[in-house]
C-alpha positions as CSV (number, residue, x, y, z in Angstrom):
1,M,8.7,-15.2,-27.9
2,P,8.4,-12.7,-24.9
3,V,10.6,-9.5,-25.2
4,T,11.9,-7.7,-22.1
5,L,11.5,-4.1,-22.2
6,T,13.4,-1.5,-20.1
7,I,12.3,2.1,-19.5
8,K,15.1,4.4,-18.2
9,E,15.1,7.5,-16.2
10,V,11.4,7.4,-15.2
11,P,10.6,10.5,-13.0
12,D,9.9,9.8,-9.6
13,R,6.3,11.4,-9.7
14,V,5.5,8.9,-12.8
15,A,6.8,5.8,-10.8
16,D,5.1,7.0,-7.6
17,K,1.8,7.1,-9.5
18,L,2.4,3.9,-11.4
19,R,3.1,2.1,-8.1
20,A,0.0,3.6,-6.5
21,R,-2.0,2.4,-9.5
22,A,-0.6,-0.9,-9.3
23,A,-1.5,-1.4,-5.6
24,A,-5.0,0.0,-6.0
25,N,-5.5,-2.9,-8.6
26,H,-3.8,-5.5,-6.6
27,R,-1.0,-5.9,-9.3
28,S,2.6,-6.0,-9.2
29,L,4.2,-2.8,-11.2
30,Q,5.1,-5.3,-13.9
31,G,1.6,-6.7,-14.1
32,E,0.1,-2.8,-14.2
33,L,2.6,-1.9,-16.8
34,M,1.3,-4.8,-18.9
35,V,-2.2,-4.0,-18.5
36,I,-1.6,-0.4,-19.7
37,L,0.2,-1.4,-22.8
38,E,-2.4,-3.8,-23.7
39,E,-5.1,-1.1,-23.2
40,V,-3.2,1.2,-25.4
41,M,-2.7,-1.4,-28.3
42,L,-6.4,-2.4,-28.2
43,Q,-7.4,1.3,-28.4
44,S,-5.0,2.0,-31.2
45,A,-6.3,-1.2,-33.0
46,R,-9.7,-0.1,-32.7
47,Q,-8.9,3.3,-34.0
48,A,-7.2,1.7,-37.0
49,G,-10.1,-0.3,-37.9
50,Q,-8.5,-3.6,-37.0
51,P,-10.3,-6.4,-35.5
52,E,-10.4,-6.7,-31.9
53,P,-8.3,-9.7,-30.5
54,P,-10.4,-12.2,-28.3
55,A,-10.5,-11.3,-24.6
56,Y,-9.0,-14.7,-23.9
57,F,-7.2,-16.9,-25.9
58,V,-6.1,-20.6,-25.6
59,R,-2.6,-21.3,-26.1
60,S,-1.2,-23.9,-28.7
61,A,-0.6,-27.3,-27.2
62,E,3.1,-27.0,-27.2
63,K,3.0,-23.9,-25.2
64,R,0.6,-25.5,-22.7
65,A,2.8,-28.5,-22.4
66,S,5.7,-26.1,-21.1
67,Q,3.5,-24.5,-18.6
68,P,3.5,-25.8,-15.1
69,A,0.6,-28.1,-14.3
70,A,-1.3,-25.5,-12.1
71,R,-1.1,-22.9,-14.9
72,K,-2.7,-25.1,-17.8
73,A,-5.6,-23.9,-19.5
74,P,-8.9,-25.7,-18.8
75,L,-9.5,-28.8,-20.9
76,H,-12.9,-27.5,-22.4
77,G,-11.0,-24.8,-24.0
78,R,-11.5,-21.3,-22.7
79,R,-12.3,-19.3,-19.7
80,L,-15.8,-17.8,-19.3
81,T,-16.2,-13.9,-19.5
82,L,-17.8,-12.3,-16.4
83,G,-20.8,-11.9,-18.6
84,E,-21.1,-15.6,-19.5
85,L,-20.3,-16.8,-16.1
86,W,-23.1,-14.5,-14.8
87,E,-25.8,-15.9,-17.3
88,R,-24.8,-19.6,-16.6
89,S,-25.1,-19.0,-12.8
90,R,-28.6,-17.5,-13.4
91,R,-29.6,-20.5,-15.6
92,L,-28.2,-23.1,-13.1
93,G,-29.6,-21.3,-10.1
94,P,-33.2,-21.3,-8.6
95,S,-35.8,-20.6,-11.3
96,S,-37.7,-18.1,-9.0
97,K,-37.4,-16.3,-5.7
98,S,-40.3,-18.5,-4.1
99,E,-38.1,-21.7,-5.1
100,S,-34.9,-20.3,-3.2
101,A,-37.2,-19.2,-0.3
102,A,-38.7,-22.7,0.0
103,I,-35.2,-24.1,0.0
104,V,-34.1,-21.6,2.8
105,R,-37.4,-22.4,4.9
106,A,-36.7,-26.4,4.5
107,L,-33.3,-25.7,5.7
108,R,-34.3,-23.6,8.8
109,D,-37.1,-26.1,9.7
110,E,-34.7,-29.0,9.4
111,R,-32.1,-27.2,11.6
112,H,-34.9,-26.4,14.3
113,G,-36.4,-29.7,14.1
114,R,-39.7,-28.8,12.9
């Protein structure tokens, strides 16, 4: 169950730096603080020799059911990492530069009536 944490009497200079960092990362202050906490916890787990949790986890069925429809996890199980997405796009894309050039030429010729 999520817990609400409160930090009292944060110095203005620290709060300003946090706000600037959050804005630079296109996050809310709450989101930026959550990322910082997660990074610190992962780092301390690595130093303690604990196994690293997965980059993305799939919530249990009962937790998914309680989420709004737009926020449900995909039916296939999990989101792809950036590396996995890149490799999949390379596999599904044109097999060579000449193939993509041929496609572009065909579209250009079709457009100009050649």
